[in-house]
Short mmCIF file of the C-alpha atoms (twelve columns), coordinates in Angstrom:
data_MODEL
# 
_entry.id   MODEL 
# 
loop_
_atom_site.group_PDB 
_atom_site.id 
_atom_site.type_symbol 
_atom_site.label_atom_id 
_atom_site.label_alt_id 
_atom_site.label_comp_id 
_atom_site.label_asym_id 
_atom_site.label_seq_id 
_atom_site.Cartn_x 
_atom_site.Cartn_y 
_atom_site.Cartn_z 
_atom_site.pdbx_PDB_model_num 
ATOM 1   C CA . MET A 1   7.920   -0.671  -20.970 1 
ATOM 2   C CA . ASP A 2   10.300  1.912   -19.462 1 
ATOM 3   C CA . ASP A 3   11.431  -0.334  -16.588 1 
ATOM 4   C CA . ARG A 4   12.320  -3.137  -18.980 1 
ATOM 5   C CA . ARG A 5   14.336  -0.829  -21.222 1 
ATOM 6   C CA . LEU A 6   16.054  0.746   -18.225 1 
ATOM 7   C CA . LEU A 7   17.106  -2.626  -16.798 1 
ATOM 8   C CA . ASP A 8   18.412  -3.821  -20.167 1 
ATOM 9   C CA . THR A 9   22.078  -2.761  -20.100 1 
ATOM 10  C CA . ARG A 10  22.234  -2.995  -23.895 1 
ATOM 11  C CA . GLN A 11  19.627  -0.271  -24.348 1 
ATOM 12  C CA . ALA A 12  19.620  2.009   -21.305 1 
ATOM 13  C CA . ASP A 13  20.967  5.541   -21.708 1 
ATOM 14  C CA . PRO A 14  21.918  6.418   -18.096 1 
ATOM 15  C CA . GLU A 15  21.529  10.171  -18.462 1 
ATOM 16  C CA . ASP A 16  18.177  9.943   -20.207 1 
ATOM 17  C CA . ALA A 17  16.969  7.401   -17.661 1 
ATOM 18  C CA . VAL A 18  17.912  9.616   -14.712 1 
ATOM 19  C CA . VAL A 19  16.079  12.589  -16.217 1 
ATOM 20  C CA . LYS A 20  12.918  10.533  -16.815 1 
ATOM 21  C CA . ILE A 21  12.950  9.006   -13.332 1 
ATOM 22  C CA . ALA A 22  13.546  12.391  -11.681 1 
ATOM 23  C CA . ASP A 23  10.626  13.849  -13.637 1 
ATOM 24  C CA . GLU A 24  8.396   10.988  -12.530 1 
ATOM 25  C CA . PHE A 25  9.347   11.537  -8.896  1 
ATOM 26  C CA . ARG A 26  8.570   15.255  -9.228  1 
ATOM 27  C CA . ARG A 27  5.156   14.557  -10.729 1 
ATOM 28  C CA . GLY A 28  4.362   11.891  -8.145  1 
ATOM 29  C CA . PHE A 29  5.447   14.104  -5.244  1 
ATOM 30  C CA . ALA A 30  3.245   16.889  -6.591  1 
ATOM 31  C CA . VAL A 31  0.237   14.578  -6.201  1 
ATOM 32  C CA . VAL A 32  1.393   13.523  -2.720  1 
ATOM 33  C CA . GLU A 33  1.530   17.196  -1.710  1 
ATOM 34  C CA . ARG A 34  -2.177  17.453  -2.496  1 
ATOM 35  C CA . ILE A 35  -3.038  14.839  0.145   1 
ATOM 36  C CA . ASP A 36  -4.081  17.194  2.927   1 
ATOM 37  C CA . ARG A 37  -4.786  14.681  5.696   1 
ATOM 38  C CA . PRO A 38  -3.413  11.456  7.215   1 
ATOM 39  C CA . ALA A 39  -3.394  8.599   4.711   1 
ATOM 40  C CA . VAL A 40  -3.426  4.828   4.736   1 
ATOM 41  C CA . ALA A 41  -2.053  2.662   1.928   1 
ATOM 42  C CA . VAL A 42  -4.277  -0.293  1.018   1 
ATOM 43  C CA . PHE A 43  -2.886  -3.136  -1.099  1 
ATOM 44  C CA . GLY A 44  -4.585  -6.225  -2.516  1 
ATOM 45  C CA . SER A 45  -5.284  -8.245  -5.615  1 
ATOM 46  C CA . ALA A 46  -6.365  -6.583  -8.846  1 
ATOM 47  C CA . ARG A 47  -8.049  -9.844  -9.883  1 
ATOM 48  C CA . ILE A 48  -10.965 -10.081 -7.460  1 
ATOM 49  C CA . GLY A 49  -14.490 -9.102  -8.464  1 
ATOM 50  C CA . GLU A 50  -17.317 -7.278  -6.748  1 
ATOM 51  C CA . ASP A 51  -18.804 -10.602 -5.617  1 
ATOM 52  C CA . ASP A 52  -15.635 -11.602 -3.737  1 
ATOM 53  C CA . PRO A 53  -15.825 -11.302 0.077   1 
ATOM 54  C CA . GLU A 54  -12.465 -9.540  0.052   1 
ATOM 55  C CA . TYR A 55  -13.911 -6.786  -2.136  1 
ATOM 56  C CA . GLU A 56  -16.343 -5.976  0.657   1 
ATOM 57  C CA . LEU A 57  -13.541 -6.132  3.256   1 
ATOM 58  C CA . ALA A 58  -11.543 -3.562  1.284   1 
ATOM 59  C CA . ARG A 59  -14.559 -1.364  0.624   1 
ATOM 60  C CA . THR A 60  -15.515 -1.376  4.308   1 
ATOM 61  C CA . ALA A 61  -11.949 -0.509  5.333   1 
ATOM 62  C CA . GLY A 62  -11.868 2.383   2.858   1 
ATOM 63  C CA . ARG A 63  -15.189 3.686   4.111   1 
ATOM 64  C CA . LEU A 64  -14.141 3.509   7.775   1 
ATOM 65  C CA . PHE A 65  -10.841 5.280   7.186   1 
ATOM 66  C CA . ALA A 66  -12.620 8.041   5.254   1 
ATOM 67  C CA . ALA A 67  -15.137 8.380   8.090   1 
ATOM 68  C CA . HIS A 68  -12.175 9.146   10.370  1 
ATOM 69  C CA . GLY A 69  -11.060 11.881  7.985   1 
ATOM 70  C CA . TRP A 70  -8.255  9.870   6.396   1 
ATOM 71  C CA . ALA A 71  -7.237  9.605   2.761   1 
ATOM 72  C CA . VAL A 72  -7.124  6.147   1.175   1 
ATOM 73  C CA . VAL A 73  -4.184  5.482   -1.157  1 
ATOM 74  C CA . THR A 74  -4.142  2.446   -3.450  1 
ATOM 75  C CA . GLY A 75  -2.532  1.285   -6.657  1 
ATOM 76  C CA . GLY A 76  -5.504  2.835   -8.427  1 
ATOM 77  C CA . GLY A 77  -6.459  -0.306  -10.307 1 
ATOM 78  C CA . PRO A 78  -9.350  -2.796  -10.173 1 
ATOM 79  C CA . GLY A 79  -10.146 -5.443  -7.572  1 
ATOM 80  C CA . ALA A 80  -9.239  -4.703  -3.954  1 
ATOM 81  C CA . MET A 81  -7.808  -1.336  -4.959  1 
ATOM 82  C CA . GLU A 82  -11.076 -0.278  -6.557  1 
ATOM 83  C CA . ALA A 83  -12.982 -1.510  -3.512  1 
ATOM 84  C CA . ALA A 84  -10.903 0.551   -1.056  1 
ATOM 85  C CA . ASN A 85  -11.142 3.668   -3.225  1 
ATOM 86  C CA . ARG A 86  -14.865 3.102   -3.643  1 
ATOM 87  C CA . GLY A 87  -15.305 2.815   0.117   1 
ATOM 88  C CA . ALA A 88  -13.499 6.112   0.611   1 
ATOM 89  C CA . ARG A 89  -15.825 7.713   -1.919  1 
ATOM 90  C CA . ASP A 90  -18.845 6.164   -0.158  1 
ATOM 91  C CA . ALA A 91  -17.948 8.144   2.965   1 
ATOM 92  C CA . GLY A 92  -17.069 11.357  1.120   1 
ATOM 93  C CA . GLY A 93  -13.352 10.901  1.759   1 
ATOM 94  C CA . LEU A 94  -10.247 11.552  -0.332  1 
ATOM 95  C CA . SER A 95  -9.519  8.659   -2.699  1 
ATOM 96  C CA . VAL A 96  -6.024  8.459   -4.239  1 
ATOM 97  C CA . GLY A 97  -4.668  6.098   -6.877  1 
ATOM 98  C CA . PHE A 98  -1.044  5.627   -7.899  1 
ATOM 99  C CA . ASN A 99  -1.440  3.492   -10.987 1 
ATOM 100 C CA . ILE A 100 1.227   1.756   -13.087 1 
ATOM 101 C CA . ASP A 101 1.471   1.441   -16.845 1 
ATOM 102 C CA . LEU A 102 1.192   -2.315  -17.544 1 
ATOM 103 C CA . PRO A 103 0.420   -4.228  -20.748 1 
ATOM 104 C CA . HIS A 104 -2.490  -6.070  -19.088 1 
ATOM 105 C CA . GLU A 105 -4.675  -6.212  -16.001 1 
ATOM 106 C CA . GLN A 106 -4.104  -2.709  -14.638 1 
ATOM 107 C CA . HIS A 107 -6.441  0.152   -15.483 1 
ATOM 108 C CA . ALA A 108 -7.561  3.109   -13.400 1 
ATOM 109 C CA . ASN A 109 -10.712 2.511   -11.404 1 
ATOM 110 C CA . PRO A 110 -13.515 5.117   -11.532 1 
ATOM 111 C CA . TYR A 111 -13.389 6.080   -7.823  1 
ATOM 112 C CA . LEU A 112 -10.306 8.314   -7.739  1 
ATOM 113 C CA . ASP A 113 -10.115 11.965  -6.688  1 
ATOM 114 C CA . LEU A 114 -6.345  12.207  -7.176  1 
ATOM 115 C CA . GLN A 115 -4.341  9.968   -9.467  1 
ATOM 116 C CA . TYR A 116 -1.080  9.564   -11.296 1 
ATOM 117 C CA . THR A 117 0.034   6.747   -13.590 1 
ATOM 118 C CA . PHE A 118 3.679   5.755   -13.195 1 
ATOM 119 C CA . LYS A 119 5.993   4.085   -15.659 1 
ATOM 120 C CA . HIS A 120 8.523   2.989   -13.007 1 
ATOM 121 C CA . PHE A 121 7.645   0.734   -10.080 1 
ATOM 122 C CA . TYR A 122 10.248  2.212   -7.725  1 
ATOM 123 C CA . ALA A 123 8.989   5.795   -8.093  1 
ATOM 124 C CA . ARG A 124 5.470   4.530   -7.504  1 
ATOM 125 C CA . LYS A 125 6.537   2.656   -4.355  1 
ATOM 126 C CA . VAL A 126 8.080   5.771   -2.833  1 
ATOM 127 C CA . CYS A 127 4.865   7.695   -3.440  1 
ATOM 128 C CA . PHE A 128 2.869   4.959   -1.683  1 
ATOM 129 C CA . VAL A 129 5.046   5.217   1.401   1 
ATOM 130 C CA . LYS A 130 5.587   8.975   1.546   1 
ATOM 131 C CA . PRO A 131 2.057   10.037  2.645   1 
ATOM 132 C CA . SER A 132 1.097   6.861   4.505   1 
ATOM 133 C CA . GLU A 133 0.707   6.457   8.268   1 
ATOM 134 C CA . GLY A 134 -0.031  2.734   8.049   1 
ATOM 135 C CA . PHE A 135 -0.576  -0.150  5.659   1 
ATOM 136 C CA . VAL A 136 -3.514  -2.497  5.169   1 
ATOM 137 C CA . ILE A 137 -2.754  -5.612  3.139   1 
ATOM 138 C CA . LEU A 138 -5.504  -7.783  1.699   1 
ATOM 139 C CA . PRO A 139 -4.982  -11.131 -0.046  1 
ATOM 140 C CA . GLY A 140 -3.097  -10.794 -3.291  1 
ATOM 141 C CA . GLY A 141 -0.376  -12.128 -5.541  1 
ATOM 142 C CA . PHE A 142 3.260   -11.231 -6.159  1 
ATOM 143 C CA . GLY A 143 2.624   -7.484  -6.367  1 
ATOM 144 C CA . THR A 144 0.770   -7.435  -3.059  1 
ATOM 145 C CA . LEU A 145 3.438   -9.571  -1.372  1 
ATOM 146 C CA . ASP A 146 6.105   -7.254  -2.760  1 
ATOM 147 C CA . GLU A 147 4.393   -4.243  -1.190  1 
ATOM 148 C CA . LEU A 148 3.994   -6.099  2.121   1 
ATOM 149 C CA . PHE A 149 7.635   -7.069  2.439   1 
ATOM 150 C CA . GLU A 150 8.795   -3.694  1.134   1 
ATOM 151 C CA . ALA A 151 6.870   -2.005  3.963   1 
ATOM 152 C CA . LEU A 152 8.215   -4.456  6.548   1 
ATOM 153 C CA . THR A 153 11.796  -3.992  5.338   1 
ATOM 154 C CA . LEU A 154 11.549  -0.192  5.489   1 
ATOM 155 C CA . ILE A 155 10.176  -0.385  9.044   1 
ATOM 156 C CA . GLN A 156 12.622  -3.076  10.207  1 
ATOM 157 C CA . THR A 157 15.626  -1.104  8.920   1 
ATOM 158 C CA . GLY A 158 14.415  2.218   10.295  1 
ATOM 159 C CA . LYS A 159 13.964  3.884   6.916   1 
ATOM 160 C CA . VAL A 160 10.419  4.852   7.904   1 
ATOM 161 C CA . GLU A 161 8.708   5.142   11.275  1 
ATOM 162 C CA . ASP A 162 7.245   2.060   12.917  1 
ATOM 163 C CA . PHE A 163 3.853   2.330   11.225  1 
ATOM 164 C CA . PRO A 164 1.266   -0.439  11.708  1 
ATOM 165 C CA . VAL A 165 1.040   -3.156  9.061   1 
ATOM 166 C CA . VAL A 166 -2.332  -4.921  9.214   1 
ATOM 167 C CA . LEU A 167 -3.133  -8.088  7.276   1 
ATOM 168 C CA . LEU A 168 -6.854  -8.489  6.560   1 
ATOM 169 C CA . ASP A 169 -8.237  -12.052 6.256   1 
ATOM 170 C CA . SER A 170 -6.625  -14.431 8.731   1 
ATOM 171 C CA . GLY A 171 -7.515  -17.450 6.597   1 
ATOM 172 C CA . TYR A 172 -5.226  -16.178 3.858   1 
ATOM 173 C CA . TRP A 173 -2.311  -14.938 5.967   1 
ATOM 174 C CA . THR A 174 -2.050  -17.351 8.912   1 
ATOM 175 C CA . ARG A 175 -0.051  -20.007 7.060   1 
ATOM 176 C CA . MET A 176 2.439   -17.388 5.901   1 
ATOM 177 C CA . ILE A 177 2.889   -16.197 9.491   1 
ATOM 178 C CA . ASP A 178 3.325   -19.824 10.616  1 
ATOM 179 C CA . TRP A 179 6.041   -20.292 7.972   1 
ATOM 180 C CA . VAL A 180 7.817   -17.109 9.082   1 
ATOM 181 C CA . ARG A 181 7.836   -18.445 12.660  1 
ATOM 182 C CA . ALA A 182 8.958   -21.929 11.608  1 
ATOM 183 C CA . GLU A 183 11.709  -20.901 9.193   1 
ATOM 184 C CA . PRO A 184 13.215  -17.374 9.300   1 
ATOM 185 C CA . LEU A 185 12.537  -16.909 13.031  1 
ATOM 186 C CA . THR A 186 13.652  -20.412 14.083  1 
ATOM 187 C CA . ARG A 187 16.835  -20.000 12.035  1 
ATOM 188 C CA . GLU A 188 17.422  -16.545 13.568  1 
ATOM 189 C CA . MET A 189 17.190  -14.767 10.225  1 
ATOM 190 C CA . ILE A 190 14.730  -12.381 11.867  1 
ATOM 191 C CA . SER A 191 14.157  -11.540 15.529  1 
ATOM 192 C CA . SER A 192 11.025  -12.226 17.548  1 
ATOM 193 C CA . GLY A 193 10.383  -8.480  17.648  1 
ATOM 194 C CA . ASP A 194 10.084  -8.418  13.871  1 
ATOM 195 C CA . LEU A 195 6.915   -10.505 14.083  1 
ATOM 196 C CA . THR A 196 5.280   -7.787  16.179  1 
ATOM 197 C CA . LEU A 197 5.358   -5.554  13.089  1 
ATOM 198 C CA . LEU A 198 2.440   -7.591  11.721  1 
ATOM 199 C CA . HIS A 199 -1.131  -7.688  12.979  1 
ATOM 200 C CA . VAL A 200 -3.666  -10.120 11.506  1 
ATOM 201 C CA . THR A 201 -7.417  -9.559  11.716  1 
ATOM 202 C CA . ASP A 202 -10.678 -10.311 9.934   1 
ATOM 203 C CA . LYS A 203 -12.271 -7.025  10.986  1 
ATOM 204 C CA . PRO A 204 -11.761 -3.829  8.970   1 
ATOM 205 C CA . SER A 205 -12.787 -1.860  12.069  1 
ATOM 206 C CA . GLU A 206 -9.868  -3.382  13.986  1 
ATOM 207 C CA . ALA A 207 -7.454  -2.442  11.211  1 
ATOM 208 C CA . VAL A 208 -8.723  1.138   11.313  1 
ATOM 209 C CA . GLU A 209 -8.558  1.342   15.101  1 
ATOM 210 C CA . ARG A 210 -4.997  0.028   15.154  1 
ATOM 211 C CA . ILE A 211 -3.679  2.440   12.517  1 
ATOM 212 C CA . VAL A 212 -5.636  5.537   13.561  1 
ATOM 213 C CA . GLY A 213 -4.834  4.839   17.220  1 
ATOM 214 C CA . ALA A 214 -1.102  4.542   16.537  1 
ATOM 215 C CA . TYR A 215 -1.185  7.825   14.614  1 
ATOM 216 C CA . ASN A 216 -3.025  9.599   17.440  1 
ATOM 217 C CA . ARG A 217 -0.546  8.258   20.017  1 
ATOM 218 C CA . ARG A 218 2.396   9.506   17.970  1 
ATOM 219 C CA . GLY A 219 0.782   12.939  17.867  1 
ATOM 220 C CA . THR A 220 0.280   12.941  21.637  1 
ATOM 221 C CA . ILE A 221 3.926   11.991  22.228  1 
ATOM 222 C CA . ALA A 222 5.103   14.701  19.816  1 
ATOM 223 C CA . ASP A 223 3.055   17.313  21.704  1 
# 
């Protein structure tokens, strides 16, 4: 894998690595430029099946965003990603997948209008954030948690605008929020305002209303 070779100081050729990464950014940005409408990034586990309740949550969210004229951007793989892309397709919307070349688990789902498969995680992450006006996070593992905290860090540090981050499925996320309150917040490693960056709900419609509403308000202020 390219990332593994790049991070191995015994093998990496810095000049060659820079050229390859720059080319991947160019190709990824070219796909981003084809997203001609507001977009939401939806993250979640690749390991859930069609019979999982969270699959239907993701599919409903994708469908509702598309009904509002939004593009749905995912990691392009199976599970929750497939469900969100499928929902966007259900409503005739624009379905985008930024996949990653992995030795297992990840393959492109069949519901993508635009797609690109990355070799480097960091280039892929930038292309998730660049077109997105908000983030919907469904239950998932390390990759999903990585995307969640990446988004929060970018917002907290002012690297991107204060876009909504919505966690779908309160049963999954509530204990994490309780831990954040009990540990980082109590020990003043984050501020109370940082917790307001997160919104937890069980309703895809509420996630859509929160993100689309925030986007519309920003447009009104800009006018």
